[in-house]
N, C-alpha and C positions, 0 to 999 in steps of 0.2 A: 522331723516333720510328721504330723499326723496324717494318716491316710484313711480313705473310705473304701471298703471292699464291695465290689459289685459283681454279680455274674453278668454275662454278656447280654442276656435278655433284659436285665434291670438297666444296664448301661444304655441299651437301645431305647428303652422306654423313657429314660431320663432325657435323652437327646430329642426324641420326638415331642415330648411334652413341652420342652423348652421352645422348640421351633414353632410348634402350634401356638403357643402363648405369645409369640412375637411376630405372627402374621403369615406363617406358612400353612398351606392346606395339607391334608393328610398325605397326598402323593409326593409333594415336594419335601415334606418333613421326613418321610420314610426314606427317600432316596439319599438325602444328605446324611441322615443318621446311619444308614447302611454303610456309607463310606467311612464315617468316623469310627464306627465300631469294628469295621474290618481292620483299620489301623490299630485300634486298641487290642484286637485279638492277635495281631502280629507283633505286639509289644513295641509299637512305634508311637509313643505318646505325643510326639510333636505334631502328628497329623490326626490325633484322636480327639477326645473331648476337650483337650486344650484349645481347640479351634472353635468350639461351640459358641463361646461369647461373640466371636467375630461373625459367625453365621447369623446369630441372633441380632446383632447390632445392624447388619445390613438389611435384614428383613424388617426389623422394627422401624427403621428410618424410612422405609418405602423405596430406598434406592434399588434394592433387590426385589424382584417380583416373586413373592412367596406363593403365588398361584400360577406360576408359569406353565405354559403348554408348548414345549419345544416342537418344532416342525422340521421334517426331513425333506430335502429337495435334491434330486439328482441333476447336477448341472453339466455333466459330461459322462461318457460311458463308464469311466472309472473314478469319477469324482462326485462326492456327496457333500452337501452342506447342511448343517443343522443350525437353525436360528433358535437360540436358547430362550427367546421371549423374555430376556432380562432376568432369568432365574439362576439358580445355582447349577453348576456343571453336572453333578451326578445324574440328575433326571434326563438331561439331554444325552448323556452317554448311554443311559439305558435305552432310550428311544431309538438311538442310532445303531445299537449293536447288531441287531438282526439284519437291517439293510446293508450295513458295512460288510458283514460276513458273506451275505449273498453276492454282493458286488465283487468282492475279492475272489470268490469261487468262480464267478463268471469270467472275470478278466485276468486272473492271476495276481493282480495287485489292485488295491483300491485306496483312495485317499479320502479322508473325512476332515472337513474344516468345521469346527464348532465355533460359532460367533455369538455375540450379544449375550454373554453369560458371565458369571462370576466363578472363578476357579481358585479354590484354596485347599484342595484335597490332595491326597497321595495319588501317584500316577500308576502304581503297579496294578491296581485292580482292573483297569480297562484293558491293559495289554495282556494280563494273565488270562482274562476271559477269552481273548482272541486265541491264545495258545491252547486253551482248553477245547477250542473248536478245531484244533489242528493247524492254526495259522500262526505265522510270525507277526509280531506286533511292535510298532515303534510309535511313541507319542512324545510330543514336546509342547511346552506352554511357557508363557512369560509371566511376569508379576509386576509389582511396583519396582522402581529403581532402587536397588540395594547394593549393587556391585559396581566397583570402579573399573573402567577399562584399563588395560595393561599400561602402566606408567602414570595413570591418573590418580586423583585422590577424591573425586566427587562421584557419588553413585549415579550410574547411568543405565546399566542393565538390570534386569531381574535376576533372581537366583536361577531362573530358567532351567527347570529340571527336564530330564529325559527319562523315558521308560522304555524297556525292551523286554520282549518275551519270545522264547523259542520252545516249540512244542516237543514233547517226548512221548514215546509210546508206552513205556512201562514205569514211568516215574513222574512226579509232578514237574511242571514246566520249569525251565530256567528263566528267571525273571530278575531284572534289576531296575531300580528307580534311584536316580541320583541327581543332585543339583550340579550345575556347572560352577557354582561357588564352592569354596573350600569346606564350608559348613552350610547346612540348611538354615534358613532364617529361624524356623521354630526351635532348632537346637540351641541357637544363641539366645533366644528369648527365654527358654527354659533354664539355661545356665545363669542368666541374669536374675530370674525369679528365685532360683535356688542358691544363689551366691557362689557359683562355681566360676573358675577361670576358664578361658578358651585358649586354644593354641595361638601362638603369635601369627601364624599363617592365616587365621580366620578373617582378619580385617584390620583396619586402621582407624585412628581417630579423625576428627574433623580437620586437624592440622596435617594429616598424612603420616603421623608417627605410628610406629608399630605399638601394639598393646595386647594384653591378655585379659583386659577387663571387658566383659561382654556389653556392659552399659555404654562404654566408650565406642565400641564397634557399632552398636545400634545408633549412636549419635553421629557416627562417621560413615564409613563405607566398608562393605565386605569385599573380599578378594576372590578371584577365580582360583579354582584348584590348579596347581601346577603353573601358577603365574599366567603368562600370556596364553597358554594353551586353554585353560578354563575360560578366560575372557573371550577367546576366539569362538569357543562353542556357545557361550552366552550370546554373542553377536549373531551367530548363525541362527540360533533359536528365536531371537528377536525378529529376524526376517521371516522365518518359516511360520511362526505363530502370530505374526503381525501383518506386515504388508502383503505377504503372499495370499492370505485368506481374507484380507480386508478388515483387519482388526488393529487395535491400538499397539503402539510401542509402549514399553514400561513407563516412560516419562509421560506419555499421553494418557495412560490409565490414571496416573497420579493426578494429572491436571483435571481429569474428569471427576475424580473424587472430590477435588476442591477443598482438601483439608478436613473432610468429615471423618476420616479414619475408618472408613468401611472397607470391605474386601475389594480386591482389584477386579476390575472388569476387563475382559480380554478374550483371547482365542486359544484354541488348542488344535494342533494338527495331529491326526492319527493315520498311520499307514498300516494296512493289513496285507500280508503276502501269503499266498497259498503255495506251499511247496509242491503240491500235486500238479501244478501247472508249469513247473520248472523241470519236471522229470518224474521219476518214480519216488513217491513220497517216502516209502519205507527205506529206500536206499539213501535218500538225502538225510533222513533223520538218524539212520544207523551210522552214517559218516560223522554226524555231529557227536554221537556218543563216543567216537574215538577220541575226540578232543577232550570231552569231559573225563574219560578214564585217565588220560594223560595228565590232566590237571590234578585229579584226586590221587594219582600215584605219588605225588610229592607231599611229604609230611607238612602239616600245618595249613593245608589248603581246604577249601570248601567251595561249593558252587553257590553263586548268588541265589538268595531266597531260601537256601536250605535251613537257615536259622529261623526264618519267619514261619516255615511250614512246621517246624518243631514247636515254635511258640504257640501256634494255633491249637495244637493238641493240648498244651498246658493250660491255656486260658479257657478252652472249652470245658475243662474239668475244674479249674481252680478259680476262674474269674479274673478280675483285674483290680488294681488299686489306683485311685486317683487322689491327689492332695485334698485334704479337708477344705482348704481355701478355695479350690476350684469347685468342689461340690457345693459349697455355700454360695459361690457366685452364680452357679447354674440355678440353684434353688431360688435365689433372689430374682434372677431374670425370668424364671417361670412364674413367679408371683404366688 
């Protein structure tokens, strides 16, 4: 496969230009591009420029508001809501960050419901930013129905990812971002694009039969990780990122799209927790380090996000590579 090499600044400019050409203003384009290039910088291509055509199609069709101005509202002492104004989630998350931090420091814990927005980005950046403020962060969101419930064969839940971050005093925060499905949707799509098989646990075909063909999984249904356990987490996230905050279930988001193939419209719930309001923050975080040392004392282990932090250093120096076919598609979309 032929690749195109780009430094991170070039990759960001590529994304911004494409989004601007397809109906986003400078502020919305920059926020969405920031998120994609963060993923590229961490060597997570399934959430990087691979998603740019999806962003562009949503803005070009007018279904996504490329000139959105998200608004923050405090609806209870420890509860915030952001109306995304029909735009992409990254700008709403940026607008909400400082009010969420302030609310968590005031109350010890704060919840943020992001509604009326389109979310197709990685989840670790928003919780990592909370950890960089000394807060614990938890985030969940839904998507289109891709995952069958335990025992079923028809897609009902989204891949429904969850992000978590824990602050550390003398090291980068501990961060993880994982789907409740056995594989992220983007990973299966990339396997299909590149002609790779997927594990038999990733999904089933339309007839419910096991398969390692990613194209058959995409036509059928994905499976939760760990069988019913992942499906239960997907169900929990459907409720927290949907009915709780007044947003779509995954099936409702698909109905709202009406077969146009645009990005999913839905919600995200973010919780921010201030250790300093639960006791002495230094003592709490030092206690967490005991766990981390015990993990790392075993051969073959690493802390979540450690590889991403290493990758950031590498891509900052060496840039990234994307498939020539993707680069050509982006250039065509940019006109």
